[in-house]
N, C-alpha and C positions, 0 to 999 in steps of 0.2 A: 712266440707269444706266451708260451708256458714257462719261460725262464731257463730253458736248457741251452747249454752250448752244444753244438753239434756240427758235424761235417757231412756234407752230401756226397755220396759216391754211388756208383752203380756198376754192375757187371752185365755182360750180355748173357742173359738167362733165357732159355727157351720158355715160351709161355704156353706150351702144350700141357695137357693134363690127361690123366687116365680116362679112357673111354668109359662112359657110364657114370662118371662122378657127378653127383647132384650139382646143378648149376649154382646153388647157394654156397657150396663148398669150394668152388673154383677159386675165388679170391683168396681164401685162407691158404689153399694149396700153393698158389703162386707166390704169395707173400713169404711162405716158409721156404720155398725154393730160392727166392731172391735173398733172404737173410742167410740161409745156409751157404750160399756162394762165398760168403765172407768168413766162414768158420775157421779156416786155417790161419787167418790173419788176426783174429781177435786176441788181444793181450790184456792182462790185468783185469781191471774192472770195467772194461769197455762193454757196451751193449749195442748190438746192431738192431735196427728197426727196419724190417722189410714190410712193404705194403703193396697191395694191388687193388684196384677199384674197377668194378664192372657196373654197367647199366643193364637192367633186366626189364623187359616189357613182354607181357603175355608168354612167359616161359622161354624167351629168347634173349641171348646176350647180345648187346650192342657194343662192340669193341671200338677201337680207334678206326675212323674211316680212312679208306685208301685213296679217296679222290674227293674233289669238291662235289661232284654229283652224288656220291655215296653219302657225304655229310648232309647235304640238303635232304636227301631221301630219309635219313635217320631222323632228322629234326622234324620232318613232316609226319613221320610215324609216331613220334612222341607228342605231337601237337594234340591238345585236348585230352590227353591221357594222364593216368597216374602210373608212374614207373618206380622201380626200386633201384637205389644205388647201394651196393654192398662193397665195403672195403674190408679186406682181410688184412690182418696185422700179425707179424711175428716178432716177438722180442726174444733176442738170442744173446746169451753170454757163453763163456766157456763152461759155466756150471749148470745152466738151465735154459729152458725154452718155454715160451708161452705163445700159443696161437689163438686168436679170437677174430670175430668179425662184428661189424656194426652195420645195421640196415637203416636207411632213411627213405621214406616215401616222398616223391617229388610230384607235385601237381602242376602240370603244364596247361597254360591257356591255349586256345586255338591260335595258331600262327599261320600267316600266309606264306605262299611260295616266295614272294618278294622279300619278306622278313627273313626267311631261312637263307635265301641267297645273299642278302645283305650281310648277315652275320658271318656266313662262311667266307665271303670274299674280303671282309674287313678284319676278321679276327682269326682266321686260319686255325680252326680247331682240330687239326689232323693228329694231334697227340693226346686227344681227350676221348675217353670212353663215352659213347653216346653222342659224340660230335659237339659237345658243348662244355663250357666252363661257367658255372653258376655265378661266379664273381664278375663276369663280363656283361656286356650289353644284353645278351639273350636272357640272362638271369633277371635283369631289371624289368624286361618287357614280357617275358613268357612264363616265369615261374610264379604261380599264384600263391603256393605255400609249401612248406616242408613239414613232414612229421618225422621228427628225429633230429639228429645232429647236422647242422648246416655244414660244419667243417668236414664231416664225412663225405659230403658231396664235393667239396673242394678237393678232397683226396686223402685226408688223414683225420680220423676222429680224435682230435686233440684231447678232448676231455677224458675220454676212455683211456687213451694212451697214457695221459698224465696219472690217472688213478691206478692203472696197472703198473706203471713204473715205480710209483711210491711203494707198492707191495713187492715188486720184483727184487 
């Protein structure tokens, strides 16, 4: 969308983090780990973008659900609540590194168990933090509003990344 040519690649990087790290810093820490996994391979003017997104409600991180039951449970906890989505980003080249994060507040309507079960069985959100993707059905029926960058909730704050890349 921003006009960049890019290649998507990934490495198996442990998503553990130091004990006691403030939860709002976890996405940036993980984004940095993901980007640095490519450091030995960076050549010339290449830039690696590492990112990690978490959903936080009441001081607790809602990661990717491990089962359909866990996904439904997560969605019902988000129901009627305001939660934060934080995406950490790391821009990395051979010469420098920049790490930042973006926060978006998401306001969920109250949803029923049937709606949560329908979403989980039809959209399979098992690779999504908080068990949902805002660009899918659940976003249309459950998200009342966003405070901040919509694309941050999708998984990458494109506007901020674009602005930082121009300076990078």
